[in-house]
N, C-alpha and C positions, 0 to 999 in steps of 0.2 A: 758617116752613118748616123741616123737618128734613132730614137726609141721606136718609132713606127716601123722602120725597116727591120730592126732587130726582132720585133714582135712578129712581123711577117715571116722572116726567115725561120724563127722558132716554130711557127704554126705550120709552115711548109715541111719542115723536118719531121714533125710529128705526124702529119698527114701521110707522107710518103715512107715512113718507117716500116720496115718489114721485120716482124718479130721484134727483136731489140736492136736491130741494125738501122741506124739513122743515116740518111744520105747527107752528102756535102751540099750545102745550098749557098749560092752567092747571087748578088744582084749587081748588074752592070748595065749601064745605059738603058735602064727601064726594063730590062729582061731578067727573069729569074732562071738561073741555071741549076739543075739538080743532077748530082752524080751519085749513083748508088753502086757500091762495091759488090758486083755480081759474084766475083770469085769467093768472097767471104760468105755470101749467101749459099753458094754451092757447097762450101765446107760445112756449113751448118746443116744443110740438107743431107750431106754425106753422113755426118755424125748421127742425125736423126734416123736415117735408114739403117745404119749399123745397130743402133739401139733397138729398133723394132725387130730386127733379125735376132738379136741376142735374147729378146723376149719370146722368140718363136713365132712372131707375127710376120711370116715370110711374104705373104701376098702384099701387105702394106709396104714392106721394105722393098720388094721387087718393083712396085710402082714408082717409088722414089728413084731407085737406081736406073730404071728404064728411062726416066726423064733426064737424069744426069748423063746417061750414055748418049742421048740425043743432043744435049747441049755441049757435051765434052766427049765426042766420039773417040778421041785419042787417049783417054784416061784408062790406062791398063788396069788399075785397081778397081775401077767401077765395073769393068767387064769381068774381072776375077770374082768379085762379089756376086754378080749375076750368075756366074757359073756355080758358085757355092750354093746360092739359093736354089737353083735348078737341081743340083745334086741332092740337097736336103729334101726336095719335093719329089725325088725319085725319077727325075728326068735327066738321065745320064748323057744322052746324046745332045740334048740342049746345053747341058753343062759343058760338054766338050767344045761345042761351038763357041760359047762365051770365053772359055779358057784359051782357045785358039786366037780369038780377038785380043785377049789380054796379052798373050805372048807376041802377037804381031806388033803391038805398040811398045812392049817392053820385054824383050826376050830374056831378061835377067830377073823377071818377077818371080822370086823364089816361092812365094805362096802359090802362084799359078802352076809353076813347075811341079811342086810337091803334090798339089791337088790333082793335077793331070795324072801323075803317077798313081795316086790312090784310086782313081777311077779305072785306070788300066788294070790295076791289080785286083781290085774288089769286084768290079762289075763286068769287065771284059776277060778276066782271068788270064791276062797277058803280062806275066811277071817280067819277061825280058824287056818289054817296052816300058813298064813301070820303073824298072831299075834305071833305064836310060834317063828318064825324067828326074828321078831322085838324084842321080849322079850329076846331071846338069845343074840342079839346084845347089848341090854341094860345091860345084866348080865356082859358082857365083859367091856362095857364102859357106866356106868350109866349116863354120861353126853352127850350121843349120841343124839343130837337134831333131827337128821333126823328120827331115829327110833321112838322117842317119838312123833314127829309130825305125823308120818305115823300111829301110833296107834290112835292118836286123830282123824285123818282123817277117819279111819275105823269106829270109834264110831259115827262120824258125819254122815257118809253114812248110818249107821244102825239106825239113828234117836235117838241115846242115847246121848242126849245133855249134860247131867251132866257129864257123863264119858269123853266125848270129851273135855269139858271145863277143867276138871281136868288135862287131858293130855296136852292140849295146855298151861295151866299154868306152867306145869313142864318144 
């Protein structure tokens, strides 16, 4: 490799860089090969989407996660976050559809299980179904404090103080 080739490789890297992710560039037999780590780009987009949602900018976050769902349709967590966005925006049936997708790709996604329980309890007033989701979440992760707390809250709402106390203690 000579200095001209090094300069060309550096220029190509800079030209094809996305945000601060530079591609791998090589020259062989007069051809330039460029490889960009798409998975890393998706991770960055995922993080950006989460950050937007944390700022309450759900429409912008939703746009990012919809694109991620198209490029990674089997990513359970992407569907779970779309469900959370829909729920935050008051679209509970849409949220349920997204959570079903999340659970289709990962039936052990504790966040999706717990969130499905929350929607069943709060918006559908179906405590029995909510409890099944919370219990499924606890089967996957017995230390899931959110699911245990939500079970306690359901018992509290039902006036079953002893059961609520037992679950709050857990």
